[in-house]
C-alpha positions in Angstrom: -11.0 -24.1 97.3 -11.9 -25.9 93.9 -13.9 -29.4 93.7 -11.5 -32.4 93.6 -13.7 -34.8 91.5 -11.5 -36.4 88.8 -12.6 -37.9 85.5 -11.3 -40.6 83.3 -10.1 -39.5 79.8 -13.3 -40.5 78.1 -15.2 -38.2 80.4 -12.6 -35.4 80.1 -13.0 -35.6 76.4 -16.7 -35.5 76.5 -16.6 -32.3 78.5 -14.1 -30.5 76.5 -15.3 -31.6 73.1 -11.8 -33.2 72.2 -11.0 -36.5 71.2 -9.2 -38.9 73.8 -6.3 -38.9 71.5 -5.8 -35.4 71.3 -5.9 -35.1 75.3 -3.2 -37.9 75.1 -1.2 -35.8 72.3 -1.4 -32.6 74.3 -0.2 -34.2 77.4 3.0 -35.8 75.5 3.6 -32.5 74.0 3.8 -30.8 77.1 0.6 -28.6 76.6 -1.2 -29.8 79.8 0.2 -30.8 83.2 0.2 -34.8 83.4 -2.7 -35.9 85.3 -2.1 -38.5 88.5 -2.7 -42.0 87.5 -4.9 -44.3 89.6 -4.5 -48.2 88.8 -2.5 -46.8 85.6 -5.5 -44.6 84.3 -5.3 -40.9 83.8 -7.7 -39.0 86.2 -8.2 -35.4 85.4 -9.6 -33.0 87.6 -11.3 -29.2 87.2 -7.8 -27.6 86.5 -6.7 -30.3 83.7 -10.2 -29.4 82.1 -9.6 -25.6 82.1 -6.3 -26.5 80.8 -7.4 -28.2 77.7 -10.1 -25.6 77.0 -7.2 -22.8 77.2 -5.0 -24.9 74.7 -8.1 -25.7 72.4 -9.1 -22.2 72.2 -5.1 -20.9 71.5 -4.8 -23.7 68.6 -8.3 -23.1 66.9 -7.1 -19.3 67.1 -3.7 -20.2 65.5 -1.1 -20.6 68.0 1.6 -23.0 67.5 2.4 -26.2 69.5 5.4 -24.2 70.5 3.5 -20.9 71.4 0.8 -23.0 73.5 4.0 -24.7 75.3 5.1 -21.3 76.2 1.7 -19.9 77.0 0.8 -23.1 79.2 4.3 -23.9 80.3 4.5 -24.8 84.1 4.7 -21.7 86.4 6.7 -21.5 89.5 4.8 -20.8 92.8 3.5 -17.5 92.7 4.6 -16.8 89.4 2.5 -14.2 87.5 1.4 -15.5 84.3 0.9 -12.1 82.9 4.8 -11.5 83.1 5.6 -14.5 80.7 2.6 -14.1 78.4 3.0 -10.4 77.9 5.5 -10.7 74.9 3.5 -13.5 73.4 0.1 -11.9 73.9 1.7 -8.7 72.0 2.7 -10.8 69.0 -0.4 -12.7 68.8 -2.7 -10.0 69.3 -1.1 -8.4 66.1 -1.3 -11.4 64.2 -5.0 -11.9 65.1 -5.9 -8.1 64.3 -4.4 -8.6 60.9 -6.1 -11.7 60.3 -9.4 -10.2 61.7 -8.5 -7.3 59.0 -8.3 -9.9 56.1 -11.6 -11.7 57.1 -13.3 -8.5 57.3 -12.1 -7.9 53.8 -13.2 -11.0 52.5 -16.5 -10.8 54.2 -17.3 -7.3 52.4 -16.1 -8.7 49.2 -18.5 -11.7 49.4 -21.3 -9.4 51.0 -21.1 -7.2 47.9 -21.0 -10.2 45.4 -24.1 -11.7 46.8 -25.8 -8.1 46.8 -25.1 -8.1 43.0 -22.5 -5.4 43.7 -19.6 -6.9 42.1 -20.3 -10.1 39.6 -17.0 -10.1 37.8 -13.4 -10.2 39.0 -13.0 -6.8 37.4 -16.0 -5.3 39.5 -14.6 -6.9 42.6 -10.9 -5.7 42.2 -11.1 -2.4 44.1 -12.2 -4.4 47.1 -9.2 -6.9 46.9 -6.6 -4.2 47.0 -4.4 -4.6 50.0 -5.6 -8.1 50.6 
């Protein structure tokens, strides 16, 4: 069983590296479960912090708000996340693989340029094919 310690929004922000405004936005956008309130103040628990970390990772990886909502949407009791995530994961993995390919190509061009291997656009052109 998980610890039931709760945190205010400031502490949740500190622990996740997010701004409080981003946490409120994620809640309003339906990307995380709304936390309970005590005396009108949000109280986040460890599960909320995990949700915030997943949302942050997904957003940094290029997931749209709509995709994150699908990824993080509320599950029915005993519903396996893998069933819902399979189609999204398949699409996003292909997109991330393509992005990684483009990044590796650019890394190759920059390393070659730094090593003096291509000092002009014409010399670098063969490396740029297929970008």
